[in-house]
Phi, psi and omega in degrees: 000131184274169182295321181296312180296327184290327185273341181268358181272021175075032178091355179290338180253022179288336172294317181293320180294319180291332176286335185276327186304310178302324180291322176293319179296319179289322178287324177288333174290322178295317176297318174303310178299320177295320178293319177294322175296317175299317182292317178294322177297320181294317180297315180295318181296316176302318177298318177299318182290328178287328184275330186263153176281174182299314179295321181294318178295324177297319178292318178298317179298316179302312185289319180296327179296323176292321181296313183292321176297317177298316181296318181292321181291320186282324185282342182053025187059025178291333180295326178264345180270351183299318176299320177292319177298314181301319182282311184293325177279353182053046181266045180299329180277345185232054183288333181292325177300312181296319182289318179296322180292316179293316180300314181302312179301305183301312184293320183291318179290323175302314176297317176302316178293319180293315179295317179291326177288320177293325180290319182264022183303315183292319179295313181292322178298319184279333185260338180259326190246119178255352180262122185294342178282340183278000000 
């Protein structure tokens, strides 16, 4: 039953309409926050582009590509899957276990990446990067 049908049934659908209102308010708040986040991100990027030279911005973009790739590889999408795991496993009484598991995986893999990058810095620097400013 749609909201329009619920309100035209002579009050029979007021429960349905009142149940939908909080969901609409919550989703519009999330949409507003997402739009604000994207807008602020664009403003910051424009300011960075205007402040840096072409070579400096290229080096920043190169470094950020490694950071984003590492983030995607290390999280295994656990940051977005926590809600699904929590809901599907019905682990309402053990939310800390789900969060601790995800946090443990991300922190341990992040530490392994940092240690391996620091250890192999000379090899990676000489084989991948040929510009001394990068």
